[in-house]
VEXVOTOR-221315 format. One record per atom (N, C-alpha, C): residue in one letter; atom name; x negated, z, y negated. Coordinates in steps of 0.001 Angstrom, whole numbers. Atoms other than C-alpha are relative to their C-alpha. Layout:
<atoms>
+--------+-------+---------+---------+---------+
! residu ! atome !      c1 !      c3 !      c2 !
+--------+-------+---------+---------+---------+
!      A !    CA !       X !       Z !       Y !
...
+--------+-------+---------+---------+---------+
</atoms>
This chain:
<atoms>
+--------+-------+---------+---------+---------+
! residu ! atome !      c1 !      c3 !      c2 !
+--------+-------+---------+---------+---------+
!      M !     N !     -69 !   -1576 !    -382 !
!      M !    CA ! -241403 !  133755 ! -113546 !
!      M !     C !    1238 !     512 !     354 !
!      K !     N !   -1195 !    -447 !    -768 !
!      K !    CA ! -238672 !  135387 ! -111633 !
!      K !     C !    1142 !     934 !   -1186 !
!      R !     N !    -631 !    -441 !     804 !
!      R !    CA ! -235822 !  136567 ! -113499 !
!      R !     C !    1225 !    1052 !     751 !
!      I !     N !   -1105 !    -622 !    -771 !
!      I !    CA ! -233192 !  139180 ! -112306 !
!      I !     C !    1162 !     992 !   -1024 !
!      V !     N !    -977 !   -1059 !     941 !
!      V !    CA ! -230069 !  141304 ! -113597 !
!      V !     C !     268 !    1304 !     996 !
!      V !     N !    -129 !   -1438 !    -732 !
!      V !    CA ! -229472 !  144847 ! -112313 !
!      V !     C !     988 !     924 !    -700 !
!      K !     N !   -1171 !    -731 !     918 !
!      K !    CA ! -226471 !  146751 ! -113086 !
!      K !     C !     123 !    1552 !     736 !
!      F !     N !     -37 !   -1266 !    -831 !
!      F !    CA ! -226373 !  150615 ! -112448 !
!      F !     C !    1152 !     725 !    -863 !
!      G !     N !   -1006 !    -693 !     380 !
!      G !    CA ! -223012 !  152708 ! -113070 !
!      G !     C !     228 !     837 !     933 !
!      G !     N !   -1040 !    -876 !   -1036 !
!      G !    CA ! -220708 !  155247 ! -111462 !
!      G !     C !   -1243 !    1046 !     525 !
!      M !     N !     926 !   -1038 !    -459 !
!      M !    CA ! -222870 !  157506 ! -109416 !
!      M !     C !   -1546 !    -197 !    -237 !
!      S !     N !    1377 !     233 !    -189 !
!      S !    CA ! -226179 !  155777 ! -109847 !
!      S !     C !    -747 !     494 !   -1339 !
!      V !     N !     485 !    -512 !    1430 !
!      V !    CA ! -226295 !  157053 ! -113573 !
!      V !     C !     364 !    1596 !    -232 !
!      A !     N !    -730 !   -1431 !     125 !
!      A !    CA ! -224530 !  160299 ! -112762 !
!      A !     C !    -609 !    1489 !    -408 !
!      D !     N !    1001 !   -1145 !     587 !
!      D !    CA ! -227600 !  162730 ! -113415 !
!      D !     C !   -1217 !    -748 !    -310 !
!      G !     N !    1239 !       0 !     426 !
!      G !    CA ! -231084 !  162976 ! -114789 !
!      G !     C !    -861 !    -830 !    1380 !
!      E !     N !     921 !     985 !   -1094 !
!      E !    CA ! -232519 !  162166 ! -111164 !
!      E !     C !     386 !   -1350 !     376 !
!      R !     N !    -736 !    1395 !    -416 !
!      R !    CA ! -230180 !  159095 ! -110265 !
!      R !     C !    -813 !    -964 !   -1360 !
!      V !     N !     494 !     966 !     989 !
!      V !    CA ! -231152 !  157658 ! -113656 !
!      V !     C !   -1675 !     -74 !     -50 !
!      R !     N !    1938 !      33 !     -22 !
!      R !    CA ! -235269 !  158364 ! -113210 !
!      R !     C !      44 !   -1117 !    1155 !
!      L !     N !     156 !    1022 !    -902 !
!      L !    CA ! -234807 !  156366 ! -110045 !
!      L !     C !     401 !   -1160 !     -44 !
!      G !     N !    -488 !    1495 !     640 !
!      G !    CA ! -232975 !  153685 ! -111680 !
!      G !     C !   -1101 !    -606 !    -518 !
!      V !     N !     859 !     129 !     743 !
!      V !    CA ! -235577 !  153520 ! -114093 !
!      V !     C !   -1276 !    -245 !     567 !
!      E !     N !    1132 !     178 !    -908 !
!      E !    CA ! -238430 !  153557 ! -111287 !
!      E !     C !      49 !   -1437 !     380 !
!      A !     N !    -536 !    1543 !    -771 !
!      A !    CA ! -236618 !  150487 ! -109654 !
!      A !     C !    -359 !    -999 !    -954 !
!      V !     N !      16 !    1164 !    1085 !
!      V !    CA ! -236739 !  148458 ! -112862 !
!      V !     C !   -1364 !     -68 !    -330 !
!      H !     N !    1610 !     -25 !     139 !
!      H !    CA ! -240515 !  149514 ! -113631 !
!      H !     C !    -553 !    -753 !     897 !
!      R !     N !     656 !     666 !   -1150 !
!      R !    CA ! -241553 !  148379 ! -110286 !
!      R !     C !     247 !   -1732 !     -77 !
!      E !     N !    -113 !    1581 !      -4 !
!      E !    CA ! -240162 !  145022 ! -110585 !
!      E !     C !    -364 !    -713 !   -1476 !
!      Y !     N !     711 !     106 !    1432 !
!      Y !    CA ! -241219 !  144631 ! -114353 !
!      Y !     C !   -1379 !    -222 !      46 !
!      R !     N !    1468 !      50 !    -472 !
!      R !    CA ! -244900 !  145337 ! -113038 !
!      R !     C !    -447 !   -1150 !     873 !
!      K !     N !     -37 !     928 !   -1098 !
!      K !    CA ! -244519 !  142778 ! -110527 !
!      K !     C !      87 !   -1581 !   -1065 !
!      G !     N !      58 !    1329 !     647 !
!      G !    CA ! -243994 !  140254 ! -113574 !
!      G !     C !    1371 !    -510 !     -68 !
!      T !     N !   -1409 !     565 !      55 !
!      T !    CA ! -240205 !  139909 ! -112972 !
!      T !     C !     712 !      65 !   -1326 !
!      Q !     N !    -351 !    -178 !    1517 !
!      Q !    CA ! -238267 !  139619 ! -116527 !
!      Q !     C !    1317 !     705 !     727 !
!      V !     N !    -805 !    -978 !      90 !
!      V !    CA ! -235622 !  142448 ! -116226 !
!      V !     C !    1251 !     241 !    -930 !
!      A !     N !    -931 !    -227 !     891 !
!      A !    CA ! -231989 !  142665 ! -117594 !
!      A !     C !     766 !    1204 !     567 !
!      V !     N !    -642 !   -1204 !    -521 !
!      V !    CA ! -230438 !  145936 ! -117167 !
!      V !     C !    1602 !     412 !    -492 !
!      V !     N !   -1158 !    -237 !     401 !
!      V !    CA ! -226844 !  146582 ! -117372 !
!      V !     C !     632 !    1314 !     206 !
!      V !     N !    -376 !   -1152 !    -333 !
!      V !    CA ! -225596 !  150177 ! -117644 !
!      V !     C !    1385 !     -50 !    -503 !
!      S !     N !   -1667 !    -553 !     110 !
!      S !    CA ! -221647 !  151198 ! -117236 !
!      S !     C !    -239 !    1594 !    -246 !
!      A !     N !    -391 !   -1205 !      93 !
!      A !    CA ! -220084 !  154568 ! -117364 !
!      A !     C !    -973 !     844 !     726 !
!      M !     N !     538 !   -1126 !    -792 !
!      M !    CA ! -221586 !  157591 ! -116083 !
!      M !     C !     860 !     610 !    1055 !
!      G !     N !    -785 !    -852 !   -1418 !
!      G !    CA ! -220425 !  159542 ! -112818 !
!      G !     C !    1723 !    -595 !     -96 !
!      H !     N !   -1461 !     306 !      24 !
!      H !    CA ! -216314 !  159533 ! -113102 !
!      H !     C !     650 !    -499 !   -1191 !
!      A !     N !    -313 !     251 !    1479 !
!      A !    CA ! -216363 !  158358 ! -116765 !
!      A !     C !     976 !   -1008 !    -131 !
!      T !     N !    -735 !    1181 !     222 !
!      T !    CA ! -214721 !  155134 ! -116133 !
!      T !     C !    1601 !     737 !     703 !
!      D !     N !   -1563 !    -549 !    -267 !
!      D !    CA ! -211650 !  157024 ! -114237 !
!      D !     C !     750 !     583 !    -914 !
!      E !     N !    -224 !    -742 !    1026 !
!      E !    CA ! -211466 !  159403 ! -117017 !
!      E !     C !     713 !    -892 !   -1009 !
!      L !     N !    -694 !     882 !    1122 !
!      L !    CA ! -210969 !  156837 ! -119468 !
!      L !     C !    1018 !    -731 !     167 !
!      I !     N !   -1006 !     763 !    -394 !
!      I !    CA ! -208642 !  154685 ! -117606 !
!      I !     C !    1303 !     977 !     182 !
!      E !     N !   -1106 !    -972 !     -58 !
!      E !    CA ! -206460 !  157895 ! -117236 !
!      E !     C !     404 !     339 !   -1507 !
!      A !     N !    -486 !     -45 !    1886 !
!      A !    CA ! -206431 !  158613 ! -121315 !
!      A !     C !     487 !   -1551 !      14 !
!      A !     N !    -447 !     929 !     585 !
!      A !    CA ! -205803 !  155204 ! -121791 !
!      A !     C !    1628 !    -317 !     676 !
!      K !     N !   -1251 !    -196 !    -585 !
!      K !    CA ! -202701 !  155290 ! -119368 !
!      K !     C !     832 !     821 !    -681 !
!      A !     N !    -725 !    -856 !     872 !
!      A !    CA ! -201688 !  158306 ! -121179 !
!      A !     C !     305 !    -331 !   -1202 !
!      S !     N !    -431 !     171 !    2059 !
!      S !    CA ! -201767 !  157079 ! -124814 !
!      S !     C !     413 !   -1158 !     115 !
!      T !     N !   -1061 !     957 !      10 !
!      T !    CA ! -199843 !  154002 ! -123877 !
!      T !     C !    1334 !     302 !     461 !
!      G !     N !   -1187 !    -363 !    -721 !
!      G !    CA ! -197150 !  155871 ! -122038 !
!      G !     C !     402 !   -1022 !     846 !
!      G !     N !    -274 !     906 !   -1236 !
!      G !    CA ! -197312 !  153552 ! -119042 !
!      G !     C !     178 !   -1443 !    -338 !
!      Q !     N !    -354 !    1232 !     525 !
!      Q !    CA ! -197258 !  150483 ! -120710 !
!      Q !     C !    -798 !    -873 !     972 !
!      D !     N !     573 !     920 !    -929 !
!      D !    CA ! -198850 !  147230 ! -118677 !
!      D !     C !   -1534 !      22 !    -299 !
!      K !     N !    1418 !     167 !     -53 !
!      K !    CA ! -202335 !  146454 ! -117870 !
!      K !     C !    -484 !    -776 !   -1416 !
!      R !     N !      91 !    1016 !    1034 !
!      R !    CA ! -202384 !  143880 ! -120910 !
!      R !     C !    -371 !     699 !   -1110 !
!      T !     N !      15 !    -860 !    1732 !
!      T !    CA ! -201899 !  146658 ! -123661 !
!      T !     C !   -1449 !     593 !     297 !
!      R !     N !    1309 !    -502 !    -315 !
!      R !    CA ! -205147 !  148563 ! -122060 !
!      R !     C !    -980 !   -1006 !    -111 !
!      A !     N !    1032 !     998 !     -70 !
!      A !    CA ! -207100 !  145432 ! -122013 !
!      A !     C !   -1223 !    -373 !   -1305 !
+--------+-------+---------+---------+---------+
</atoms>
Protein backbone atom coordinates (compact mmCIF):
# COMPACT_ATOMS: atom_id res chain seq x y z
CA UNK A 1 0.00 0.00 0.00
CA UNK A 2 1.29 3.45 -0.93
CA UNK A 3 1.82 5.98 1.86
CA UNK A 4 2.22 9.71 1.48
CA UNK A 5 2.54 12.74 3.73
CA UNK A 6 0.99 15.99 2.54
CA UNK A 7 1.46 19.36 4.19
CA UNK A 8 -0.89 22.28 3.88
CA UNK A 9 -0.12 25.71 5.23
CA UNK A 10 -0.02 29.37 4.42
CA UNK A 11 -2.20 30.33 1.50
CA UNK A 12 -3.36 26.74 0.91
CA UNK A 13 -5.49 27.00 4.08
CA UNK A 14 -6.19 30.74 3.97
CA UNK A 15 -9.94 30.37 3.39
CA UNK A 16 -12.71 27.80 3.26
CA UNK A 17 -12.48 27.25 -0.49
CA UNK A 18 -8.78 26.46 -0.36
CA UNK A 19 -9.29 24.12 2.58
CA UNK A 20 -12.04 22.35 0.61
CA UNK A 21 -9.69 21.89 -2.36
CA UNK A 22 -7.07 20.37 -0.06
CA UNK A 23 -9.62 18.02 1.48
CA UNK A 24 -10.72 16.91 -1.98
CA UNK A 25 -7.11 16.19 -2.99
CA UNK A 26 -6.56 14.09 0.13
CA UNK A 27 -9.85 12.27 -0.39
CA UNK A 28 -8.91 11.37 -3.99
CA UNK A 29 -5.71 9.74 -2.75
CA UNK A 30 -7.55 7.95 0.03
CA UNK A 31 -10.09 6.51 -2.43
CA UNK A 32 -7.18 5.12 -4.47
CA UNK A 33 -6.09 3.18 -1.39
CA UNK A 34 -3.25 5.47 -0.40
CA UNK A 35 -2.52 5.90 3.29
CA UNK A 36 -2.41 9.66 3.76
CA UNK A 37 -0.90 11.59 6.66
CA UNK A 38 -1.93 15.24 6.65
CA UNK A 39 0.06 18.03 8.30
CA UNK A 40 -1.59 21.43 8.62
CA UNK A 41 0.29 24.53 9.69
CA UNK A 42 -0.80 28.09 10.34
CA UNK A 43 -3.45 29.71 8.15
CA UNK A 44 -2.72 32.60 5.83
CA UNK A 45 -0.20 35.03 7.28
CA UNK A 46 -0.57 33.73 10.83
CA UNK A 47 3.01 32.46 10.97
CA UNK A 48 4.39 35.89 10.11
CA UNK A 49 2.15 37.48 12.74
CA UNK A 50 3.28 34.95 15.38
CA UNK A 51 6.95 35.60 14.58
CA UNK A 52 6.41 39.37 14.89
CA UNK A 53 4.60 38.90 18.21
CA UNK A 54 7.46 36.72 19.48
CA UNK A 55 10.03 39.33 18.44
CA UNK A 56 8.07 42.05 20.21
CA UNK A 57 7.66 40.02 23.39
CA UNK A 58 11.37 39.09 23.64
CA UNK A 59 12.66 42.62 23.21
CA UNK A 60 14.67 41.64 20.13
CA UNK A 61 16.56 38.77 21.77
CA UNK A 62 18.24 36.18 19.57
CA UNK A 63 16.41 33.38 17.73
CA UNK A 64 17.24 30.75 20.37
CA UNK A 65 15.02 32.59 22.83
CA UNK A 66 12.05 32.24 20.48
CA UNK A 67 12.66 28.57 19.63
